[in-house]
N, C-alpha and C positions, 0 to 999 in steps of 0.2 A: 296662600290662602286670604281672601278678600276679607275687608272690615265686615261686609255684611254677612260672609259666611261665620266669622266668629259670633255675630250678634244673633244669628240663628242657631249655632251651637248652644250660646248662653240660653237662649229661650227653652230649645229642646230639653237641655239639663234640669232648667228649671222647673218643667213640668214633670220630669222623672222623679227629682227630688220632693216636688210639692206634693204629688200625688201619693210617693211613698210615705211621706210624713203624715199626711192626712190619714192615713191607715196604720199608722205606727211601724212602718217599716214591716209589715206582714208579707208573707210569701203566699202565693196561691195554692190549692190544694191539688197535687200533682196526681195524675193517673196516666194510664197509657195513652189515650187519645190525647190528652194535652202535651205530652212530652213530644209525641212524633209531630204534632202539629207545631210546637215551639221549634223542633229541630229542621222542619221544612223552611224557615224563614230565609237563612242564607241561599238555599237552593232556589226558592222563589225569586229573590232580588238578583242573583246570578244571572237566571234565565227570564227575565221579564222581558215583556215586549217593548220595542224600541220604536218610538215614535219621531221620525226625522221631521226637521223643520230649517229654514234657512240660518236660524241661530244655532243648530248643532242638534244633538242627538239627545232625547229625553228616554231614559229606561222608567218604563211604569211597571211595575211590579204588582204582583197580586198578595205582597207579604201583608197588607193590612187585613185580609180576610181572615188570618191566623186570630185576630182579636175575638172573631165570633166562636171560637173554640172554647171561650169561658162565657158565662152568663152575664149579660150586660147589664142584668137588672140587680146584680149583687154588686158589693163594692169592687173597684177597679185595682184590686191589688196586683192583677195580671197585667197590668199597663205598663208601669215600670220595668218589669221583667222584659216584656215585647220590645220596648224602647231601646233598652240596653243592646239586645241581641242585634237589632236593626243598625245601631250605630257601630256596634264592632263588625258587623257584616261589611258595610261599606268602608270601614276604615281598613280592613285586612283584604277586601277583594279587589278594591280600585285604588286609583291614584289617590293621594293623601289630599291633594290640592283641592279636588273637586268632589271627593268622598263625605267631606265634614258637611259642606253645605247640603249636597244631596240627601245624605244620610238624615239631617236635621229637619229639612223640608219633610221627609217621609214621616219622621216621628209627630211633628206638629199635625200633619194631616190625619195620621192616625188618632191622635189625642182628639182631635176636633170632631173626626166622625163618629167617634164612641160618644162623645159628649152630646151630640146632637141626636144620633140613632137611638139611644138609650131611652128617649123621650116619645118614640114613635111605638105606638100601640095601637095595630087595626087587625082586622080579620084576615087580613093578607100576609100575615107573618109566614114564612120570615122574609118574604119579597119586599115588604113595605120596609123594613130595616135596611134589607142589602141595598135597594135602589135608594135611599137615603144616604146610607154609608158612602156609596160610589158617588153620588153628585156632590156631598160636602168634600170628600177627598180630593176629587178632581177639580173642583173650584179652589181649595187651599193648595192644591200642588200648581195650579196655573198662576194664581195670585202670587204666591210667594217665587216662581221662576220669572213671572215679569219683573219682581224687584232684582233678580239677580242680573237681568242683562238689561234692565232700563225700561221704563214704562214708555219712553219715546221711541223704543224700537220693539214695539208691539207687532207692528208688520212683519218683524222677521221672525217672531215667535209664532205668530198665526199663519204667516206666509209660507207656502210650500208644504204644510203638513199634508200628509196621507191620510184622507179621511177613512179609508178601510182600516188602517193600523189603529188611528184612534177611536173608531168604534169598537175594534176587536178588544180593545185593551179595555174601553170599558165595560163592555159585556162580558168580557173575562172577570172583571173583577166582582161585578153583579153575582156572577154564577158561583165564582168562588164563595162569596159569602154566604150565598144560600146554601151550598153543598156542606159548607163548615157548619153551620148553624144547624142543619138538619142532623147532621152526624153527631154533634154535641148532644142536642136533644133526644136523639136515640140511647146515647150512651147515658144520659142521665136518668132515664127511665129505666133501663136494664144495664145496671153497672156490673156486668160480668167480664169476665177476662175474653171470653170469645167476642163479645159484642165490642169490646175495646180494641181487640185486634183486628176486627172486622173493619171498624171505623177508621183503625190507622191505614190497612190496606187500601180502603176507598181514598183516604188523603194522600197515601203514596201514588196510587195511580192517578189522582189528581196532578200532582205534582210532576210524573212522567208525562201526563199530557200536555203540561205547560212547557217543559222543556222540547216536546216535538213540536208545540206550536211555534216556539222560537225558532226552531231549525226549518219550519215551513215558511216562515216570514222571511227568513234570510234567502230560502231557494227563490221565493216570489220575487224577492228584489233582485237577485243574482240574474234571473229570466228576464225582468224587465230592462235591466242594464245592458244585457246581451243585446236583446232586442234594438235597443235605441242604437247601442253601436254599431249593431248591423245596418241599419236604417241611415245610418250617417256616413257610410262608406261611400267614395273612399274619403278618409279624412284629410283635412287640408295638410299639404306636404310641410308647411312651416310650424304645424301644431301637433303633428303626431305623437310626442312626448307626451305634451301637456293633456291632449284628449285621452290619451293612454290611463294616464295617471287620474284623471276626472273620473272615468268609467269604472276604473280598477277601486277608487274610494266609495262609488256610489254602490257596485256591485256586492262588495262583502263588508261594506261599512267600516273602511279602515281610517283610522286617525291620519293617516299619512301615506301617499304613494308617490314612489318617484323612480326615475331610471337612472343607473349608476354603473360604473365600468365592473364592480365587483359584486358577488352576492351577499346579502346581508345576513348576519349569523346571530344577530342579537336576539334577546328575548322579546316575545310577540311579534317576530316578525317572519314574514314568507316570502321566498324567492323565486321567480320564474325566468328562465333564461330566455332572452331575446336573441334572434338568429343574427349574430355579427354586429350586435347593437348592446352587449353587455345583459344587464339584469333589471326586470322590475321588482322593486323592493317594497312591498306592502307593510303596515305597522299598526298594530292596534295597542291602545293604552293598557297598562297593567290591571288586570283583573278581567278583562273584556273576555268573550268566548274566544277558546282557542280556535286557531285555523283549522279547518277539516280537508279533508282529500277533495271534496265538492269544492271547496273554495279554490284549492290549486288547480281543478279542472277549468272552473271558471275564467281564473286568471290566465290560464294556458290559452283558453279561446279567445280571450281579449288581446293576448300576445300574439296569437295567430291572424288576427284582423289588424293589427298594429303592422305585423311584418307584410301582409298583403297589401296595406296602405303605402307602405315604404315601397315594395316593389313597383307597385303601379305609379307612384311619385318620381320614383328612378326611370321608368320606362316612359313616362311623359316628358322628365327633362330630356332624356336622350332623342325622343322624337322632335322635342322643341329645338334641341341644339342642332338636331341634323337638318331642319327646316330653316334655321336661321345663321347657321354657322357655318363657314367654309372649312371642311375638313383638312386641307393642307396648309392653309395659313392660321386658322384659328380666328380670322376676321369676320364680321357680320356678311352675311350674303348682301347682295345690291338690294333685293326686295325689302329685307329687315333694314336695310340700312335705310331707306327712302321714308319707313314709317317712323324711325326714331330722329330723323333731322326735320321731319314735318313740323314740328312743335319749335323749332328754332327760326321759322318763317318770321315770327312776330318780333324775335329779339333784334331787329333792326332799327334803326332811326337815330339821327344825330352822327356823333363818330362812329357809333357801333355799326358794323356790317358783317355780313355773311361773307366767308373767305372759303373757297373750293379750291383743292389742289388736285389736279389731274395727273397720275404717275403714271408712265411708261417705262418699263426696263429695257434698256438699249442692248441690242446683240442676243438677247437671249436664245432666238431660234437657231442660229449658228452654234450656240453653245448646249443647245440640245441635241442636234447633230453630233457635236464632237464629244459630248460626254455621257450622253444618254439620257433617259427620262427620269432615272430615278436620281442622280446627281442635281440634275436641273429643279427636279421637285425639292431638293434640299435648299437650293438657293432660294425659293420662294418661300418656304417654311422660314428659314432664317430671318428674312426680310419681314414677313408677318410678326414673326417675335419682336423684333426690334422696333417695329411701329407700336405694336401695342403697350411695349413697356418703356420705350424712350420718348414719347408725345404724352402732352399734359391729358388729364383725364376729359376734359371738355372738347377733345377732338374726335369726332365721330369718324370712322374709317370702315373702308368696306374693300373687299376683292370684287371689282367690276367684272373681270372675266380674262382667262389667260395671264398675261403679265401687266394688266393693268390695274391700278389701284385708285380710289376717290378717297380724300381727306376733305372733311368739312368742319369748320367751327366757327365761333363768334369772335370778332377782335375789334380793338378800339381805336388803333393807331396803324399808319403805313410801315413804322418801325416793327410793329409786332408782325406784320405779314412778313415783312424781310426776313425776320427771325425765324418765323415758322418754316419760310421755304428753305433757308439755310440749314436749320435743324433736320429737315427730310432728306435733304442732300446729303448732310453728313452720316445719317443712319443708312441711306442706300450704299454709300460708297464705302460704308466700314469695311474692309478685309475680312474676310471667313475662309476657314479651311473646309475644302469640298475635297473628298477622296484623299491624294497624294498631293494635292495642289492648294496652294495660297491663291485667292480668286479675289479680285475686286470688279463689281458691276457699277454701271452709271445709269442714270434715269433721265429720260425727257420729262420736264416739269411743265403743266400749265396752270397758271393762277388767273382766279378771276374774284372779283369782290363785288359785293352789292349792298348799298345802303338803302335802296327803295323796297319799302316793306310790300309793294304792289307786284314786284318782279318774281315770278316764279321759280322756286329753286331749281326745277328743269332746265330753266331757261340760263341759270347762272353755271349749272354742270356742263351745259352745252359750250359755254363760252370758255371754259376752262379746258375742256377738251380739244376746241378748237385751238387754244394757245398752246397745248401740248403738241398737237401734230405739226403745227408752224416751229416748233422747237426741235423736233426729230431731223431735220435736214442733215445736221452735222452729228448724226449719231455715233459715237465711237463703240469698238468692239468691246467685250468684257475682256478685263486683262487678269490674266492667270500664269501662274509660275509654279514650279515644283516646289514642296514646302522645305526639303532639304537644300534647295539653293537660295531659298529667303534666309534660312537661319544661317547658312554659310557666309552669305553676303554680310549680314549683321554682325556677325563675329570678325570679320575682315576689316569691315568699314566702321568698326567702333558704335554700332547702331545701340547699343545698351547704356541706358543710364541707370542710376541707383538713387533712390530717394530713401529718407528713415522716416519713420513713424514711432514717436516715443512712447512708451509705456510709463506710467507713473504709479507711483504708492497710492493706494486708494485712501488711507489716512493721512499721509503728510502731503501727498502732491509732488514729492520729489522724484526726479527723473531716474529711472533704475534700469531701463532697458530700451533698445530701439530693434526695431524690426526692419530688414531689408527689403525694400518693395522694387521690381524693376520698370523700366518705362523703357518704350522701345519707338525708335522713329526710323523708317525705312525709306531711303531714298526713291523708292518706285512706288510703294503702297501708302507712305505717309505714315501716322500714329497706327501703331498695332496694339491689338488688345494684349495683356498679358496672358490672359488664359490660352488665346489662339497660339502665342508663341511658344508657350511651354508645352503645350499638346502638340505641335508642330515639330519642336526640338525632340520630343519624346519619341515621336514615330519615325524621326529621321536619325536616331541614335545620337544626337548632339547635345543631350540635356546636360551631361557631366560638364561640357565644355562651356554651356550657358551658366550653368551654377558657379563655375569656378570664376568665371569674369564678374559675376555679381558679389561673390564672396570677397575676391582682392579688394574691390572698389570698396565695398561697405567696411572691411576692416580698416583701409586707409582713413576712411570717413570717421570711424570710432574711436582711433587713435587721436585724431584732433580733439573729438570731444572730451575724452577722458584727460588730455592734457589741460583743456582749459577747466573743467571742473574738479581734478585733483583727485580723482576716485575711479574704480572700475565701474563700467558701463556694459552690460550684458547686450552681446549681438545676437539677433534671431534670424536665421537664413531658413528659408523652405528649401525642402527637397520633397520629393516623391519616394513613396516605399520601395518601388523598385531599386531606387539609388541605393538603398541600404544594405550593402553586399560586401562581403569579405573581400572581393576582389578587385573594388573598386579604386581605381586611381584617384578619383575625387576626394574620396575620404583621405587616401594616404596624402594628398595634397592639403587638404584643410589642419589635418594633424600637425604637419609640418609648418604651416603658417600659424598654427595656435603657439607652437614651440618658439618660432622665432619671434613673434610679436608681443607674446603673453597676455592674449587678450580672453575674455569670457565668451565661448561660442556655444550656442545652444541651436540644434538643428530640429525644424518644425517639421513633423510628419502628419500629414492630415487624417483625421479619422475617416473621411469618405473614402480614402484610397486604402485602407488597410486591408492586408491579406492574412493568412496564417502566419502567426509568430513561431518561428522556427529555431533549431538549435543554431544555424549560421546566423541569423538575425542577432540571438544573444550573444554570440561570439562576437560580432561585430559591435554590438552594443558596448561590450566590455572593453574591446581595443579603442573606442572611442572616449570611454570614461577614463580609461587610463590614461589617454592624452589630453585630458582635461575640457572635452567636448561634451555637452549634455545633451539629451533628448527630450523632446515635448511633444504632447499631443497636440493638434492643432484642429479646430473645428468641432469640439466634442459636442457631440449632440445633433451634428448634423448628418451622420451617417446612421448605422446601427446602435450608436451608442453602447456598445458592447462592454458589460462589466468586464469580461473575461481579459479584455485587452488591457483595463488597469492593474492587473495582476501579473502581467507579463514582465514589468521593467520598472522599477524606480525613477520614474519619470521625474525631470528637473522642473517642468510646468505642465499643466493640464488647462489649455484655453477653450473656454466655454463659447459655442458658437454664438454669433450675433442674433440667429432667429431664436434663440432663448433670451438673450439678454435683453432684446430691444423691444420685446413684448410688454404691452401696458395692461394686458388683462389680468384680473385678480389671480386666477388658475396658472398663467404663464410666471408671474411674480412668485406665487408660492412653489412652482418647479425651480425657478432659480436658486431660491433659497435652500430648497432640498437637495437639487445637485451640487452647489456649493457645500452643503453640509458634508455630503457624501464624500467629496473629494479631500475636503480638509481633514475629516475623520482618517481618510486613509494616509495622511502624511504628503499631499501633493500641494504646491504652492499652485493658486488657482488665479487666472488671469480672465476677466470679463472683456471680450473684443466687441466691436462693433457698438460702442457707447456712442450714440449719437446727438443726446441733448442733455441738459441740466438735470431733468428729472429723473432721466436713465442714470445719470451718473452718481445721485444721491441714493437712490435705491439700491445700485449696484455695490458701492462703496459702503452700505449698512447691511450686506448680505453676507459678509464675511470674505470676500475676495482679497487676493493681497495687491494684484496689478490691474490697472484700467487702460484701456486702449480703444480709440475711436475719436471720430472727429469732435466730440464734446471735450476731448482732452487736448488733441492737435491733430490737424491733418498732415499726411505726409509731407516731408520737408527734403529739401536739397541740403547736402551737409552744410553749405554757406549760410542758408536761411537757418539752419537749427545752431550754427555757432553764433549768428547774430542776435538770436533770441536769448541765448544763454547769456552772452556778454551784455544784454540789456536787463537782464534779471527778471524777463516776463514769467511769469508763474504760468503753469499748464494747468 
């Protein structure tokens, strides 16, 4: 409650006490009509007309008309009683913070209008006093309301006021004053019970009319809002939620309207389901009119318009995507690419130059004949993905047609041009698994640069294309080999190397564990992606052999680390869910290695690949536990984040996926805290993986996790590099 509201309350109480004291605290003469009139005050306040403005809603009730139920020419002993009823009605019916100020204004307005109206006496009774009362009350109300919002903001009070509502509220007050005055006059001349009851009935009829008028006003407001919403269709795609909330507030005069995942169940709330987009929740302040079925139908209509706008936006986005994006590679089409790069024409000058790379895949036509269209499409699709994700954001690219691609960017040095050329070749020549083969393609590249702002971009593209065609003279064929043969060669040629990524305590920064990660270098294809190797090994039924090689080398490295630091260091090794079986020769070997070397080994199983947990899995897990080998959930939150998975086994570690850890949004950080709290409450040691910078490390450390892993802690290190860092005493 503001200081002004306190001042208004003090003034209202002063009027009440002063008037009552002036008349020796006498009570008015009660009769049937006056009792019914006074009892109607809370209803008239509750169902008062609502006048909207930019400063908010002002409820203009006809409660002051009840003052005409008493003879204004007599002592004003009824005024304090009426004022107390008004204050109590506002206090009980509405929010306390605003009710005190508004109720006090109504009391002061009523007192002022009585003081002025009783001095009016013309042949136009009771219209003269009723009009005078309405004018004085309105002026008092507006003046004091201006003081509440500030005189400097008078435009906010006056601006946006619906003239029809204001006129209806003023006319209603005049009419109410006339009706009450005439009913009181009739009862005064014939003070019988029947006359009193008749007057009370007329007064009750007026009150009912006031309620119906308030409902009618709400209906008119809703129709206007619905019409405006319909005229605005389709709503802007990026403003659908805000537009829906705005129309909802306007339609049913809600204090707040928002969309949220769950329905609202609080007092004064109404929820409407949105198609696949949660709920529209609207809320009114305490004491406002309750929501009706008409309000619900109106909001449902608005929700339907929002769903239609979303469907329109989705269809428009799909059409735009189809028109501007190549379906196979996900890259822009050439016409859309030309529109995007046109703005770069003026970026040239000085050392800055436009660089165009024209790329043509080598030997794709014979590959199409050998493998078929579907596998060839996979090659093009994979290349599109690598180009989109592997190049800087300022590189514009498109699929020109067939197996040809164009890249365009602005660079400022010859070294940057060479670096771009090397990066593109590296992405193109990265081996990939297609069908049952490991495949490596090459490309002919033509590069052209232009510093001349007057040279057309088309001319630069043509020069790059000419350079590409000149480079196709010695085009090699696509290199392909069966995946099983590649994995077998890696096993026989010692193609696997192991690096260790440290996991440190969030609070102390002490090294607690290391995760074994594989690095692969093939004599034919060069460096291979670990994801590609694991997938190929699994499809070739050689994954157990690869995992055993990795585990043996990691165990040797960890033993050296333990000897240096003088304490146990946990070793984490990744396995696939399919490897967790009772007849596994790999698991038997790991149990024997743990028995011989006495290390702490934990096997990580990714949540992405979890299947149904069976009795065989439990029996296998128990055998591993008895042998001193733990199990951990890796990438928790990357798959289905199934809660049932957490209850299947007393996991030694749960690693929260990097997508949850690395988010910088408020909602994402709240999610990290809640997931951590859940896992800790279940008794699981928690690891935050993918901690990439100091800010993420600080927040993850404060969220309650036990261990941290990521580049902000340490990059994957060879055993020699890790030992050297430990000897140097470098902190993590």
